[in-house]
TORKOL-4160 file (C-alpha; in steps of 0.2 Angstrom, whole numbers, padded with zeros to 4 digits, m for minus):
361
<pt num="1" X="m0688" Y="m0260" Z="0176"/>
<pt num="2" X="m0702" Y="m0257" Z="0164"/>
<pt num="3" X="m0712" Y="m0273" Z="0171"/>
<pt num="4" X="m0709" Y="m0271" Z="0188"/>
<pt num="5" X="m0714" Y="m0252" Z="0188"/>
<pt num="6" X="m0729" Y="m0261" Z="0180"/>
<pt num="7" X="m0732" Y="m0275" Z="0192"/>
<pt num="8" X="m0728" Y="m0259" Z="0206"/>
<pt num="9" X="m0741" Y="m0249" Z="0197"/>
<pt num="10" X="m0755" Y="m0265" Z="0196"/>
<pt num="11" X="m0758" Y="m0261" Z="0215"/>
<pt num="12" X="m0769" Y="m0277" Z="0219"/>
<pt num="13" X="m0765" Y="m0283" Z="0237"/>
<pt num="14" X="m0760" Y="m0300" Z="0227"/>
<pt num="15" X="m0745" Y="m0289" Z="0219"/>
<pt num="16" X="m0742" Y="m0277" Z="0233"/>
<pt num="17" X="m0738" Y="m0296" Z="0244"/>
<pt num="18" X="m0725" Y="m0303" Z="0230"/>
<pt num="19" X="m0718" Y="m0286" Z="0231"/>
<pt num="20" X="m0717" Y="m0286" Z="0252"/>
<pt num="21" X="m0711" Y="m0305" Z="0250"/>
<pt num="22" X="m0696" Y="m0303" Z="0238"/>
<pt num="23" X="m0692" Y="m0286" Z="0252"/>
<pt num="24" X="m0694" Y="m0296" Z="0268"/>
<pt num="25" X="m0683" Y="m0312" Z="0258"/>
<pt num="26" X="m0668" Y="m0300" Z="0253"/>
<pt num="27" X="m0668" Y="m0291" Z="0270"/>
<pt num="28" X="m0663" Y="m0308" Z="0278"/>
<pt num="29" X="m0652" Y="m0314" Z="0265"/>
<pt num="30" X="m0642" Y="m0299" Z="0266"/>
<pt num="31" X="m0642" Y="m0298" Z="0286"/>
<pt num="32" X="m0638" Y="m0317" Z="0287"/>
<pt num="33" X="m0618" Y="m0317" Z="0288"/>
<pt num="34" X="m0611" Y="m0330" Z="0275"/>
<pt num="35" X="m0603" Y="m0338" Z="0290"/>
<pt num="36" X="m0620" Y="m0344" Z="0291"/>
<pt num="37" X="m0619" Y="m0354" Z="0276"/>
<pt num="38" X="m0634" Y="m0367" Z="0276"/>
<pt num="39" X="m0645" Y="m0352" Z="0280"/>
<pt num="40" X="m0639" Y="m0341" Z="0268"/>
<pt num="41" X="m0644" Y="m0352" Z="0255"/>
<pt num="42" X="m0659" Y="m0356" Z="0262"/>
<pt num="43" X="m0666" Y="m0338" Z="0261"/>
<pt num="44" X="m0657" Y="m0336" Z="0245"/>
<pt num="45" X="m0668" Y="m0351" Z="0239"/>
<pt num="46" X="m0685" Y="m0344" Z="0244"/>
<pt num="47" X="m0684" Y="m0331" Z="0230"/>
<pt num="48" X="m0690" Y="m0346" Z="0220"/>
<pt num="49" X="m0706" Y="m0344" Z="0230"/>
<pt num="50" X="m0713" Y="m0327" Z="0225"/>
<pt num="51" X="m0707" Y="m0329" Z="0206"/>
<pt num="52" X="m0717" Y="m0346" Z="0203"/>
<pt num="53" X="m0732" Y="m0339" Z="0213"/>
<pt num="54" X="m0731" Y="m0324" Z="0200"/>
<pt num="55" X="m0727" Y="m0334" Z="0185"/>
<pt num="56" X="m0745" Y="m0345" Z="0189"/>
<pt num="57" X="m0753" Y="m0331" Z="0196"/>
<pt num="58" X="m0747" Y="m0318" Z="0180"/>
<pt num="59" X="m0741" Y="m0329" Z="0166"/>
<pt num="60" X="m0726" Y="m0326" Z="0160"/>
<pt num="61" X="m0726" Y="m0306" Z="0161"/>
<pt num="62" X="m0728" Y="m0307" Z="0179"/>
<pt num="63" X="m0717" Y="m0321" Z="0183"/>
<pt num="64" X="m0704" Y="m0311" Z="0173"/>
<pt num="65" X="m0705" Y="m0297" Z="0181"/>
<pt num="66" X="m0705" Y="m0303" Z="0199"/>
<pt num="67" X="m0687" Y="m0314" Z="0194"/>
<pt num="68" X="m0681" Y="m0297" Z="0187"/>
<pt num="69" X="m0686" Y="m0288" Z="0203"/>
<pt num="70" X="m0679" Y="m0299" Z="0213"/>
<pt num="71" X="m0661" Y="m0300" Z="0204"/>
<pt num="72" X="m0658" Y="m0282" Z="0204"/>
<pt num="73" X="m0659" Y="m0281" Z="0223"/>
<pt num="74" X="m0648" Y="m0295" Z="0224"/>
<pt num="75" X="m0635" Y="m0293" Z="0212"/>
<pt num="76" X="m0628" Y="m0279" Z="0226"/>
<pt num="77" X="m0628" Y="m0293" Z="0238"/>
<pt num="78" X="m0618" Y="m0304" Z="0225"/>
<pt num="79" X="m0604" Y="m0291" Z="0221"/>
<pt num="80" X="m0604" Y="m0284" Z="0239"/>
<pt num="81" X="m0600" Y="m0303" Z="0247"/>
<pt num="82" X="m0594" Y="m0315" Z="0233"/>
<pt num="83" X="m0582" Y="m0300" Z="0223"/>
<pt num="84" X="m0567" Y="m0310" Z="0232"/>
<pt num="85" X="m0572" Y="m0327" Z="0229"/>
<pt num="86" X="m0574" Y="m0328" Z="0209"/>
<pt num="87" X="m0581" Y="m0346" Z="0207"/>
<pt num="88" X="m0595" Y="m0343" Z="0221"/>
<pt num="89" X="m0599" Y="m0325" Z="0213"/>
<pt num="90" X="m0603" Y="m0335" Z="0194"/>
<pt num="91" X="m0611" Y="m0349" Z="0205"/>
<pt num="92" X="m0625" Y="m0334" Z="0212"/>
<pt num="93" X="m0625" Y="m0326" Z="0194"/>
<pt num="94" X="m0629" Y="m0343" Z="0187"/>
<pt num="95" X="m0642" Y="m0343" Z="0200"/>
<pt num="96" X="m0650" Y="m0328" Z="0195"/>
<pt num="97" X="m0651" Y="m0332" Z="0178"/>
<pt num="98" X="m0659" Y="m0349" Z="0183"/>
<pt num="99" X="m0672" Y="m0336" Z="0192"/>
<pt num="100" X="m0677" Y="m0332" Z="0174"/>
<pt num="101" X="m0677" Y="m0350" Z="0167"/>
<pt num="102" X="m0689" Y="m0354" Z="0183"/>
<pt num="103" X="m0701" Y="m0339" Z="0180"/>
<pt num="104" X="m0703" Y="m0341" Z="0161"/>
<pt num="105" X="m0704" Y="m0360" Z="0160"/>
<pt num="106" X="m0717" Y="m0359" Z="0176"/>
<pt num="107" X="m0727" Y="m0344" Z="0167"/>
<pt num="108" X="m0728" Y="m0355" Z="0151"/>
<pt num="109" X="m0736" Y="m0368" Z="0159"/>
<pt num="110" X="m0749" Y="m0358" Z="0169"/>
<pt num="111" X="m0753" Y="m0351" Z="0154"/>
<pt num="112" X="m0754" Y="m0368" Z="0144"/>
<pt num="113" X="m0766" Y="m0374" Z="0162"/>
<pt num="114" X="m0775" Y="m0358" Z="0161"/>
<pt num="115" X="m0778" Y="m0360" Z="0142"/>
<pt num="116" X="m0784" Y="m0379" Z="0146"/>
<pt num="117" X="m0796" Y="m0372" Z="0159"/>
<pt num="118" X="m0804" Y="m0362" Z="0149"/>
<pt num="119" X="m0809" Y="m0371" Z="0135"/>
<pt num="120" X="m0814" Y="m0385" Z="0149"/>
<pt num="121" X="m0825" Y="m0374" Z="0156"/>
<pt num="122" X="m0833" Y="m0369" Z="0138"/>
<pt num="123" X="m0836" Y="m0385" Z="0136"/>
<pt num="124" X="m0844" Y="m0389" Z="0150"/>
<pt num="125" X="m0854" Y="m0373" Z="0148"/>
<pt num="126" X="m0859" Y="m0379" Z="0129"/>
<pt num="127" X="m0862" Y="m0395" Z="0134"/>
<pt num="128" X="m0874" Y="m0388" Z="0149"/>
<pt num="129" X="m0883" Y="m0378" Z="0136"/>
<pt num="130" X="m0887" Y="m0392" Z="0122"/>
<pt num="131" X="m0889" Y="m0401" Z="0139"/>
<pt num="132" X="m0904" Y="m0388" Z="0144"/>
<pt num="133" X="m0911" Y="m0385" Z="0125"/>
<pt num="134" X="m0913" Y="m0404" Z="0124"/>
<pt num="135" X="m0924" Y="m0405" Z="0137"/>
<pt num="136" X="m0934" Y="m0391" Z="0132"/>
<pt num="137" X="m0934" Y="m0400" Z="0116"/>
<pt num="138" X="m0942" Y="m0416" Z="0124"/>
<pt num="139" X="m0954" Y="m0407" Z="0134"/>
<pt num="140" X="m0959" Y="m0399" Z="0119"/>
<pt num="141" X="m0962" Y="m0413" Z="0109"/>
<pt num="142" X="m0970" Y="m0422" Z="0125"/>
<pt num="143" X="m0982" Y="m0407" Z="0128"/>
<pt num="144" X="m0985" Y="m0407" Z="0108"/>
<pt num="145" X="m0990" Y="m0427" Z="0108"/>
<pt num="146" X="m1002" Y="m0421" Z="0122"/>
<pt num="147" X="m1008" Y="m0406" Z="0115"/>
<pt num="148" X="m1009" Y="m0419" Z="0098"/>
<pt num="149" X="m1022" Y="m0433" Z="0108"/>
<pt num="150" X="m1032" Y="m0420" Z="0114"/>
<pt num="151" X="m1034" Y="m0413" Z="0099"/>
<pt num="152" X="m1039" Y="m0428" Z="0090"/>
<pt num="153" X="m1051" Y="m0433" Z="0105"/>
<pt num="154" X="m1057" Y="m0414" Z="0105"/>
<pt num="155" X="m1061" Y="m0418" Z="0084"/>
<pt num="156" X="m1070" Y="m0435" Z="0088"/>
<pt num="157" X="m1081" Y="m0427" Z="0104"/>
<pt num="158" X="m1084" Y="m0412" Z="0093"/>
<pt num="159" X="m1090" Y="m0422" Z="0077"/>
<pt num="160" X="m1102" Y="m0432" Z="0087"/>
<pt num="161" X="m1109" Y="m0416" Z="0096"/>
<pt num="162" X="m1114" Y="m0409" Z="0077"/>
<pt num="163" X="m1128" Y="m0425" Z="0076"/>
<pt num="164" X="m1139" Y="m0422" Z="0092"/>
<pt num="165" X="m1135" Y="m0404" Z="0090"/>
<pt num="166" X="m1148" Y="m0407" Z="0072"/>
<pt num="167" X="m1159" Y="m0418" Z="0082"/>
<pt num="168" X="m1162" Y="m0404" Z="0095"/>
<pt num="169" X="m1163" Y="m0391" Z="0081"/>
<pt num="170" X="m1177" Y="m0404" Z="0071"/>
<pt num="171" X="m1187" Y="m0406" Z="0088"/>
<pt num="172" X="m1188" Y="m0387" Z="0092"/>
<pt num="173" X="m1195" Y="m0385" Z="0072"/>
<pt num="174" X="m1207" Y="m0397" Z="0075"/>
<pt num="175" X="m1211" Y="m0390" Z="0091"/>
<pt num="176" X="m1216" Y="m0372" Z="0085"/>
<pt num="177" X="m1229" Y="m0382" Z="0072"/>
<pt num="178" X="m1237" Y="m0391" Z="0088"/>
<pt num="179" X="m1237" Y="m0382" Z="0103"/>
<pt num="180" X="m1248" Y="m0369" Z="0105"/>
<pt num="181" X="m1243" Y="m0350" Z="0101"/>
<pt num="182" X="m1242" Y="m0343" Z="0117"/>
<pt num="183" X="m1228" Y="m0331" Z="0123"/>
<pt num="184" X="m1219" Y="m0344" Z="0135"/>
<pt num="185" X="m1216" Y="m0357" Z="0122"/>
<pt num="186" X="m1213" Y="m0346" Z="0108"/>
<pt num="187" X="m1199" Y="m0339" Z="0119"/>
<pt num="188" X="m1191" Y="m0356" Z="0125"/>
<pt num="189" X="m1191" Y="m0361" Z="0109"/>
<pt num="190" X="m1182" Y="m0347" Z="0102"/>
<pt num="191" X="m1170" Y="m0350" Z="0116"/>
<pt num="192" X="m1165" Y="m0367" Z="0110"/>
<pt num="193" X="m1163" Y="m0364" Z="0092"/>
<pt num="194" X="m1152" Y="m0348" Z="0098"/>
<pt num="195" X="m1141" Y="m0359" Z="0109"/>
<pt num="196" X="m1141" Y="m0372" Z="0095"/>
<pt num="197" X="m1136" Y="m0361" Z="0082"/>
<pt num="198" X="m1122" Y="m0354" Z="0096"/>
<pt num="199" X="m1117" Y="m0372" Z="0099"/>
<pt num="200" X="m1116" Y="m0376" Z="0080"/>
<pt num="201" X="m1106" Y="m0362" Z="0077"/>
<pt num="202" X="m1093" Y="m0365" Z="0089"/>
<pt num="203" X="m1091" Y="m0382" Z="0084"/>
<pt num="204" X="m1089" Y="m0377" Z="0067"/>
<pt num="205" X="m1075" Y="m0365" Z="0071"/>
<pt num="206" X="m1068" Y="m0381" Z="0079"/>
<pt num="207" X="m1068" Y="m0392" Z="0066"/>
<pt num="208" X="m1059" Y="m0376" Z="0055"/>
<pt num="209" X="m1046" Y="m0373" Z="0065"/>
<pt num="210" X="m1041" Y="m0390" Z="0069"/>
<pt num="211" X="m1044" Y="m0397" Z="0052"/>
<pt num="212" X="m1043" Y="m0383" Z="0039"/>
<pt num="213" X="m1045" Y="m0387" Z="0021"/>
<pt num="214" X="m1030" Y="m0388" Z="0011"/>
<pt num="215" X="m1030" Y="m0370" Z="0001"/>
<pt num="216" X="m1032" Y="m0373" Z="m0020"/>
<pt num="217" X="m1019" Y="m0359" Z="m0023"/>
<pt num="218" X="m1022" Y="m0350" Z="m0040"/>
<pt num="219" X="m1018" Y="m0333" Z="m0047"/>
<pt num="220" X="m1030" Y="m0321" Z="m0039"/>
<pt num="221" X="m1029" Y="m0301" Z="m0042"/>
<pt num="222" X="m1029" Y="m0294" Z="m0026"/>
<pt num="223" X="m1040" Y="m0278" Z="m0031"/>
<pt num="224" X="m1055" Y="m0289" Z="m0037"/>
<pt num="225" X="m1055" Y="m0298" Z="m0021"/>
<pt num="226" X="m1055" Y="m0284" Z="m0009"/>
<pt num="227" X="m1070" Y="m0276" Z="m0019"/>
<pt num="228" X="m1080" Y="m0293" Z="m0018"/>
<pt num="229" X="m1076" Y="m0294" Z="m0001"/>
<pt num="230" X="m1085" Y="m0275" Z="0002"/>
<pt num="231" X="m1099" Y="m0279" Z="m0009"/>
<pt num="232" X="m1102" Y="m0296" Z="0004"/>
<pt num="233" X="m1098" Y="m0284" Z="0019"/>
<pt num="234" X="m1111" Y="m0269" Z="0012"/>
<pt num="235" X="m1127" Y="m0271" Z="0020"/>
<pt num="236" X="m1116" Y="m0276" Z="0039"/>
<pt num="237" X="m1106" Y="m0258" Z="0034"/>
<pt num="238" X="m1123" Y="m0249" Z="0032"/>
<pt num="239" X="m1132" Y="m0256" Z="0049"/>
<pt num="240" X="m1117" Y="m0252" Z="0061"/>
<pt num="241" X="m1116" Y="m0236" Z="0050"/>
<pt num="242" X="m1099" Y="m0237" Z="0047"/>
<pt num="243" X="m1090" Y="m0228" Z="0032"/>
<pt num="244" X="m1078" Y="m0238" Z="0021"/>
<pt num="245" X="m1063" Y="m0227" Z="0013"/>
<pt num="246" X="m1053" Y="m0237" Z="0001"/>
<pt num="247" X="m1035" Y="m0235" Z="m0004"/>
<pt num="248" X="m1031" Y="m0248" Z="m0018"/>
<pt num="249" X="m1014" Y="m0246" Z="m0028"/>
<pt num="250" X="m1020" Y="m0248" Z="m0048"/>
<pt num="251" X="m1010" Y="m0261" Z="m0058"/>
<pt num="252" X="m1006" Y="m0273" Z="m0043"/>
<pt num="253" X="m1001" Y="m0291" Z="m0048"/>
<pt num="254" X="m1010" Y="m0306" Z="m0044"/>
<pt num="255" X="m1006" Y="m0316" Z="m0031"/>
<pt num="256" X="m1002" Y="m0334" Z="m0029"/>
<pt num="257" X="m1019" Y="m0339" Z="m0015"/>
<pt num="258" X="m1035" Y="m0348" Z="m0011"/>
<pt num="259" X="m1046" Y="m0335" Z="m0014"/>
<pt num="260" X="m1061" Y="m0343" Z="m0004"/>
<pt num="261" X="m1052" Y="m0345" Z="0012"/>
<pt num="262" X="m1043" Y="m0327" Z="0012"/>
<pt num="263" X="m1060" Y="m0319" Z="0008"/>
<pt num="264" X="m1067" Y="m0330" Z="0020"/>
<pt num="265" X="m1050" Y="m0320" Z="0032"/>
<pt num="266" X="m1055" Y="m0304" Z="0025"/>
<pt num="267" X="m1073" Y="m0306" Z="0027"/>
<pt num="268" X="m1069" Y="m0312" Z="0048"/>
<pt num="269" X="m1061" Y="m0296" Z="0051"/>
<pt num="270" X="m1069" Y="m0283" Z="0043"/>
<pt num="271" X="m1085" Y="m0290" Z="0053"/>
<pt num="272" X="m1074" Y="m0290" Z="0068"/>
<pt num="273" X="m1070" Y="m0273" Z="0065"/>
<pt num="274" X="m1088" Y="m0267" Z="0064"/>
<pt num="275" X="m1092" Y="m0276" Z="0082"/>
<pt num="276" X="m1075" Y="m0264" Z="0089"/>
<pt num="277" X="m1086" Y="m0249" Z="0083"/>
<pt num="278" X="m1103" Y="m0251" Z="0090"/>
<pt num="279" X="m1108" Y="m0232" Z="0089"/>
<pt num="280" X="m1103" Y="m0233" Z="0070"/>
<pt num="281" X="m1084" Y="m0225" Z="0064"/>
<pt num="282" X="m1074" Y="m0226" Z="0048"/>
<pt num="283" X="m1065" Y="m0244" Z="0039"/>
<pt num="284" X="m1050" Y="m0241" Z="0030"/>
<pt num="285" X="m1047" Y="m0256" Z="0016"/>
<pt num="286" X="m1029" Y="m0253" Z="0008"/>
<pt num="287" X="m1017" Y="m0263" Z="m0003"/>
<pt num="288" X="m1001" Y="m0259" Z="m0008"/>
<pt num="289" X="m0984" Y="m0266" Z="m0016"/>
<pt num="290" X="m0971" Y="m0265" Z="m0002"/>
<pt num="291" X="m0952" Y="m0273" Z="m0003"/>
<pt num="292" X="m0959" Y="m0288" Z="m0019"/>
<pt num="293" X="m0975" Y="m0291" Z="m0006"/>
<pt num="294" X="m0993" Y="m0288" Z="m0008"/>
<pt num="295" X="m0998" Y="m0277" Z="0009"/>
<pt num="296" X="m1016" Y="m0277" Z="0014"/>
<pt num="297" X="m1020" Y="m0264" Z="0029"/>
<pt num="298" X="m1038" Y="m0263" Z="0037"/>
<pt num="299" X="m1040" Y="m0251" Z="0049"/>
<pt num="300" X="m1054" Y="m0247" Z="0060"/>
<pt num="301" X="m1058" Y="m0232" Z="0072"/>
<pt num="302" X="m1064" Y="m0246" Z="0088"/>
<pt num="303" X="m1060" Y="m0245" Z="0106"/>
<pt num="304" X="m1042" Y="m0254" Z="0098"/>
<pt num="305" X="m1036" Y="m0268" Z="0110"/>
<pt num="306" X="m1023" Y="m0271" Z="0125"/>
<pt num="307" X="m1005" Y="m0274" Z="0122"/>
<pt num="308" X="m1006" Y="m0289" Z="0132"/>
<pt num="309" X="m1020" Y="m0298" Z="0119"/>
<pt num="310" X="m1013" Y="m0290" Z="0104"/>
<pt num="311" X="m0997" Y="m0302" Z="0107"/>
<pt num="312" X="m1008" Y="m0316" Z="0109"/>
<pt num="313" X="m1022" Y="m0309" Z="0096"/>
<pt num="314" X="m1021" Y="m0324" Z="0083"/>
<pt num="315" X="m1018" Y="m0338" Z="0095"/>
<pt num="316" X="m1032" Y="m0350" Z="0099"/>
<pt num="317" X="m1045" Y="m0345" Z="0115"/>
<pt num="318" X="m1039" Y="m0330" Z="0113"/>
<pt num="319" X="m1052" Y="m0316" Z="0110"/>
<pt num="320" X="m1061" Y="m0299" Z="0119"/>
<pt num="321" X="m1077" Y="m0304" Z="0118"/>
<pt num="322" X="m1090" Y="m0309" Z="0132"/>
<pt num="323" X="m1095" Y="m0324" Z="0124"/>
<pt num="324" X="m1083" Y="m0327" Z="0109"/>
<pt num="325" X="m1074" Y="m0343" Z="0106"/>
<pt num="326" X="m1056" Y="m0336" Z="0104"/>
<pt num="327" X="m1057" Y="m0346" Z="0087"/>
<pt num="328" X="m1060" Y="m0333" Z="0073"/>
<pt num="329" X="m1045" Y="m0324" Z="0072"/>
<pt num="330" X="m1034" Y="m0341" Z="0076"/>
<pt num="331" X="m1042" Y="m0348" Z="0060"/>
<pt num="332" X="m1037" Y="m0333" Z="0052"/>
<pt num="333" X="m1021" Y="m0334" Z="0058"/>
<pt num="334" X="m1019" Y="m0353" Z="0052"/>
<pt num="335" X="m1025" Y="m0349" Z="0034"/>
<pt num="336" X="m1016" Y="m0334" Z="0031"/>
<pt num="337" X="m1000" Y="m0346" Z="0036"/>
<pt num="338" X="m1007" Y="m0359" Z="0025"/>
<pt num="339" X="m1008" Y="m0346" Z="0008"/>
<pt num="340" X="m0988" Y="m0340" Z="0011"/>
<pt num="341" X="m0993" Y="m0326" Z="0021"/>
<pt num="342" X="m0992" Y="m0317" Z="0037"/>
<pt num="343" X="m1004" Y="m0306" Z="0049"/>
<pt num="344" X="m1000" Y="m0295" Z="0061"/>
<pt num="345" X="m1010" Y="m0283" Z="0073"/>
<pt num="346" X="m1004" Y="m0266" Z="0080"/>
<pt num="347" X="m1012" Y="m0250" Z="0087"/>
<pt num="348" X="m1018" Y="m0237" Z="0077"/>
<pt num="349" X="m1009" Y="m0219" Z="0080"/>
<pt num="350" X="m1023" Y="m0212" Z="0086"/>
<pt num="351" X="m1037" Y="m0225" Z="0091"/>
<pt num="352" X="m1042" Y="m0241" Z="0085"/>
<pt num="353" X="m1033" Y="m0256" Z="0077"/>
<pt num="354" X="m1024" Y="m0259" Z="0063"/>
<pt num="355" X="m1021" Y="m0276" Z="0056"/>
<pt num="356" X="m1009" Y="m0281" Z="0042"/>
<pt num="357" X="m1008" Y="m0296" Z="0027"/>
<pt num="358" X="m0990" Y="m0300" Z="0019"/>
<pt num="359" X="m0992" Y="m0310" Z="0004"/>
<pt num="360" X="m0977" Y="m0314" Z="m0006"/>
<pt num="361" X="m0977" Y="m0309" Z="m0023"/>
């Protein structure tokens, strides 16, 4: 009785429909006299319809629950109408046994079909996912190919621009010695030289980003490297009224890097930090060992950067400066990566920006 009770307790419309159909068939079967033998047997065979449906819909358990339920409410009819006809009663009992066989066989076939359908759906989903991944990969390769071609053209163009810039600078310097020293001519020549210098710096950054020098990695003491960077930027720090605070752990092991490239990175990061503190402030430089890595921390008390910019800070052409090219930090990120390290940025606890450089020991 437990499977039947479970079936009824389930309470969903399909389950209740099966129960109602079985009861309805039983009623028709009971109310039809055995005088109408053909009709009587037709109603008897109708039990297979809910049994097969339940087995297909709910598996072996659902089919057995329905067949047992059908058998229990059918048995009184057997003993009521056929107890004095032994051969017919045995025939009816065999029919009840057949209810169970049909339920089990149909349930097994339904379960197998359901498993196969699930596998087919899973395989189709995996194929679709593989197709989407392949499609994305092809699109990325096409974009990468276009970007590579564009980069090669850009580098060739940038290289060709450098020669005319040198000529313009030389012409401007020659004009200074020829033109009369008037205020207007001096101002125009100063503008020409300043713009040529700016364009030349931009062109140099393009070339550095597109064709960075292969690093020459040598064992380098990080403490000495950081101290030399502080000495090189000392005048800039003084001009911007920025106080430097250092926290360099003693006995830091050497790391395998190109010292000139990492020195260039640190100088660039410090100069960027100074620009973020136009009214002065504090610059923190720290170096410690953490999880078998050297961590260099650069923190300023400037205005910081927004979360949107911070996530793309080391990508090309991302800048917070009005006249910046957006390549300085991208070059820093590339140089750090080439030397086997990582670079990241986050907002300070109070204000400013914190930059992390990590290199494996």
